[in-house]
Backbone bond lengths (Angstrom), bond angles and torsions (degrees), N, CA, C in turn:
res aa  C-N    CA-C-N  psi(-1)  N-CA   C-N-CA  omega(-1)  CA-C   N-CA-C  phi
1 M - - - 1.481 - - 1.555 107.68 -
2 N 1.346 116.35 131.72 1.414 122.20 -179.14 1.553 106.57 -106.75
3 V 1.330 113.89 111.11 1.504 116.94 -179.26 1.497 111.00 -128.56
4 N 1.281 116.90 162.93 1.429 123.35 170.52 1.519 110.64 -112.78
5 I 1.296 117.37 135.62 1.454 121.16 173.87 1.501 106.46 -111.27
6 E 1.307 117.41 119.86 1.471 122.29 -178.89 1.535 110.59 -110.58
7 T 1.328 113.80 147.15 1.472 118.68 172.41 1.455 111.39 -112.49
8 K 1.289 119.09 147.48 1.448 128.09 176.62 1.518 111.43 -139.19
9 S 1.265 117.21 126.55 1.465 120.95 178.23 1.508 109.22 -69.00
10 I 1.296 115.08 142.49 1.482 122.69 171.89 1.510 107.92 -124.12
11 K 1.337 115.68 154.84 1.442 119.79 177.57 1.543 110.39 -94.22
12 A 1.295 115.98 136.95 1.399 123.94 174.10 1.538 109.30 -123.72
13 K 1.314 115.54 150.68 1.530 117.97 -179.03 1.480 106.90 -119.05
14 G 1.313 114.73 140.62 1.502 117.66 175.64 1.504 112.04 -124.33
15 V 1.277 114.74 151.80 1.487 122.76 177.48 1.534 109.14 -130.25
16 R 1.335 117.71 132.85 1.459 119.92 174.48 1.511 106.30 -106.51
17 I 1.355 113.41 133.79 1.478 121.18 179.20 1.480 107.20 -116.36
18 A 1.334 117.71 128.39 1.473 120.54 -177.89 1.541 108.53 -123.86
19 V 1.334 113.64 149.23 1.448 122.98 172.63 1.538 109.36 -113.53
20 T 1.278 119.21 125.62 1.457 121.54 178.90 1.551 109.41 -116.50
21 H 1.249 113.92 153.97 1.496 121.35 175.34 1.535 106.38 -145.86
22 N 1.353 114.64 124.77 1.425 122.40 -175.69 1.542 112.68 51.94
23 G 1.315 115.84 41.71 1.476 122.26 176.82 1.535 114.26 78.12
24 R 1.363 119.24 2.51 1.441 123.00 -177.85 1.572 109.58 -112.64
25 E 1.296 116.86 133.52 1.449 117.46 175.23 1.516 110.19 -69.04
26 V 1.325 117.24 129.65 1.438 119.67 -178.92 1.546 111.13 -123.12
27 G 1.319 116.57 -0.92 1.504 119.53 179.46 1.520 107.52 -164.51
28 R 1.331 112.54 157.43 1.457 118.90 175.34 1.554 111.00 -155.56
29 A 1.287 115.48 163.17 1.493 121.84 174.09 1.553 106.56 -155.58
30 Y 1.269 114.33 152.93 1.421 121.88 175.08 1.543 109.39 -122.55
31 I 1.309 114.23 144.80 1.490 123.04 175.62 1.493 107.67 -132.32
32 Y 1.326 115.49 131.23 1.456 121.76 177.60 1.514 107.24 -118.66
33 Y 1.363 114.94 140.08 1.487 122.41 175.41 1.530 107.42 -107.39
34 I 1.317 113.88 130.13 1.475 119.38 -179.07 1.526 108.48 -131.35
35 H 1.323 113.34 136.46 1.527 121.05 176.12 1.523 107.15 -101.26
36 N 1.310 116.04 149.24 1.490 120.46 170.28 1.530 105.24 -139.35
37 D 1.306 114.83 176.67 1.483 121.61 -174.92 1.553 111.67 -79.97
38 L 1.309 117.79 -9.06 1.452 118.23 -175.19 1.522 113.28 -88.38
39 H 1.329 118.39 -16.15 1.484 122.06 -175.40 1.496 110.26 -138.05
40 D 1.271 116.92 146.71 1.447 122.88 172.18 1.512 113.30 -70.22
41 Q 1.347 114.23 -32.82 1.477 120.84 -178.61 1.480 110.44 -94.70
42 P 1.367 116.92 153.48 1.456 120.20 -179.98 1.578 106.20 -78.45
43 F 1.341 112.86 165.14 1.463 118.03 167.25 1.551 105.98 -111.55
44 A 1.300 115.88 162.31 1.483 122.01 -174.47 1.503 106.93 -115.98
45 F 1.276 117.66 145.93 1.427 125.63 174.30 1.559 111.11 -126.51
46 M 1.263 116.20 119.17 1.508 122.21 -179.52 1.486 109.45 -91.49
47 E 1.343 117.66 132.61 1.457 121.98 -176.24 1.527 110.88 -142.45
48 D 1.313 113.99 152.00 1.434 122.54 168.74 1.542 113.11 56.79
49 I 1.302 115.08 48.27 1.467 118.55 173.24 1.545 106.17 -72.99
50 Y 1.344 116.35 126.27 1.443 119.61 -177.29 1.540 109.48 -144.26
51 V 1.328 115.88 132.40 1.503 122.42 172.42 1.521 104.28 -122.81
52 D 1.308 116.19 131.70 1.483 122.65 175.67 1.566 110.47 -52.93
53 T 1.307 115.31 136.31 1.485 118.13 -175.95 1.551 111.84 -56.12
54 S 1.273 120.57 -28.76 1.464 123.61 179.25 1.546 112.56 -70.80
55 C 1.322 116.70 -19.12 1.447 122.45 -176.69 1.574 113.57 -109.37
56 R 1.283 117.47 0.90 1.444 118.48 -176.85 1.550 109.72 -70.20
57 G 1.343 113.84 156.27 1.469 120.76 179.44 1.498 113.47 79.23
58 Q 1.374 118.19 9.89 1.436 122.66 178.13 1.479 113.37 -110.03
59 G 1.293 119.11 8.47 1.453 123.64 -179.68 1.510 118.02 85.86
60 L 1.300 117.81 4.11 1.463 121.81 179.64 1.571 111.76 -63.58
61 G 1.354 114.32 -38.38 1.463 117.50 -179.25 1.548 108.96 -62.69
62 S 1.299 114.41 -43.21 1.528 118.65 179.05 1.503 109.00 -64.56
63 Q 1.308 119.41 -41.12 1.465 120.79 179.38 1.586 110.22 -62.11
64 L 1.344 113.83 -41.91 1.489 116.35 -178.05 1.508 109.64 -62.89
65 V 1.367 115.80 -47.33 1.476 120.20 -175.12 1.536 109.29 -66.45
66 R 1.311 117.21 -37.54 1.471 119.07 176.40 1.572 110.67 -62.99
67 K 1.323 116.68 -36.15 1.416 119.98 178.04 1.539 110.11 -66.32
68 V 1.302 116.84 -43.10 1.491 123.19 178.08 1.494 105.15 -57.94
69 I 1.337 120.16 -50.98 1.467 121.79 -177.42 1.561 111.25 -58.14
70 E 1.294 114.36 -41.90 1.497 119.79 175.98 1.535 113.01 -60.39
71 V 1.316 114.38 -43.34 1.478 119.16 -179.67 1.513 109.95 -67.55
72 A 1.332 118.08 -43.21 1.450 120.18 175.29 1.503 113.11 -59.07
73 R 1.328 116.91 -43.31 1.498 118.20 177.73 1.505 111.24 -63.78
74 E 1.288 117.64 -43.27 1.494 121.73 -179.46 1.502 109.22 -61.41
75 A 1.337 120.70 -29.90 1.437 122.82 -179.83 1.508 111.28 -87.60
76 N 1.336 117.36 5.96 1.453 125.46 174.75 1.606 110.12 62.02
77 C 1.290 114.44 39.57 1.502 118.55 178.51 1.527 108.46 -75.62
78 Y 1.328 116.63 145.62 1.471 120.22 177.81 1.534 112.91 -84.26
79 K 1.362 117.63 -17.59 1.441 119.72 177.72 1.538 107.10 -159.68
80 L 1.336 114.61 156.25 1.412 123.06 175.85 1.525 107.96 -125.00
81 I 1.316 114.67 126.16 1.499 119.55 -179.27 1.471 110.21 -107.19
82 A 1.323 116.58 135.44 1.456 124.25 176.76 1.549 105.00 -129.52
83 T 1.337 115.01 138.64 1.439 119.40 176.52 1.556 107.48 -120.61
84 S 1.304 114.67 158.85 1.499 120.19 178.16 1.548 108.68 -158.69
85 R 1.274 114.09 146.78 1.442 116.82 178.90 1.522 108.76 -69.71
86 Q 1.341 114.69 152.97 1.462 119.51 -177.53 1.480 111.76 -62.85
87 S 1.290 120.48 -25.06 1.455 126.86 -175.05 1.574 111.53 -78.81
88 R 1.321 116.68 7.24 1.505 117.84 -173.39 1.586 110.44 -119.95
89 P 1.316 117.85 63.34 1.493 120.20 -176.61 1.508 113.17 -58.37
90 K 1.349 118.46 -30.94 1.453 120.61 -179.06 1.514 111.70 -69.16
91 V 1.357 115.91 -32.24 1.441 122.27 177.49 1.543 108.02 -69.61
92 H 1.363 115.17 -42.82 1.461 120.64 178.72 1.514 109.75 -60.52
93 D 1.323 116.23 -44.35 1.497 118.70 177.08 1.482 111.85 -59.54
94 L 1.307 117.33 -43.58 1.478 122.66 177.49 1.481 109.03 -57.35
95 Y 1.322 120.59 -55.68 1.446 122.50 179.32 1.530 113.91 -55.02
96 Q 1.262 115.68 -47.49 1.485 119.59 -179.14 1.542 111.46 -66.74
97 G 1.364 118.05 -34.25 1.433 120.35 173.44 1.498 115.91 -67.41
98 L 1.341 115.71 -18.63 1.468 121.10 176.98 1.526 113.63 -98.37
99 G 1.343 114.72 5.85 1.439 119.76 173.85 1.507 119.02 107.68
100 F 1.307 118.09 -3.02 1.448 122.78 176.26 1.511 109.65 -73.33
101 T 1.373 115.09 149.42 1.452 118.83 175.83 1.514 107.52 -121.26
102 Q 1.310 116.62 144.30 1.458 120.59 176.01 1.470 108.68 -65.37
103 H 1.325 116.57 127.38 1.490 120.39 -175.11 1.515 110.14 -143.37
104 G 1.274 120.90 111.61 1.412 121.81 174.39 1.521 114.86 81.98
105 V 1.322 114.70 -166.04 1.427 122.74 -178.22 1.505 107.65 -136.77
106 E 1.353 114.96 137.95 1.453 119.79 -178.44 1.611 105.06 -93.65
107 F 1.298 113.56 135.51 1.475 121.33 168.74 1.510 108.92 -117.58
108 R 1.320 115.69 140.24 1.494 118.32 -170.55 1.516 108.47 -137.19
109 M 1.307 111.29 147.19 1.504 118.29 172.16 1.514 107.96 -133.27
110 N 1.295 118.04 115.97 1.501 120.91 -179.06 1.549 107.04 -89.16
111 F 1.323 115.49 145.43 1.449 122.70 175.16 1.473 112.69 -117.96
């Protein structure tokens, strides 16, 4: 079979959300909007949710993820994707408690 495989650049937008306390950043999250040919609306990808170890257990992670959800809704995204390592059951519980459902399997290749 003789085929051509073409590449085309697409634009994606990213937003960094930060939580500060007493002038110090104690948490952050990133959200990326990506368009594809299957939908008129973008989808959102949540990445690098982090809360400083000294501030964990105080609800900051939940607040960050809620803000990401709000930002994705405001951008009219049709879905929001979150990934997490299998070794992080507390994170999974957090996501499920905020309305995420486990869907599919993630495959990864590090470079």
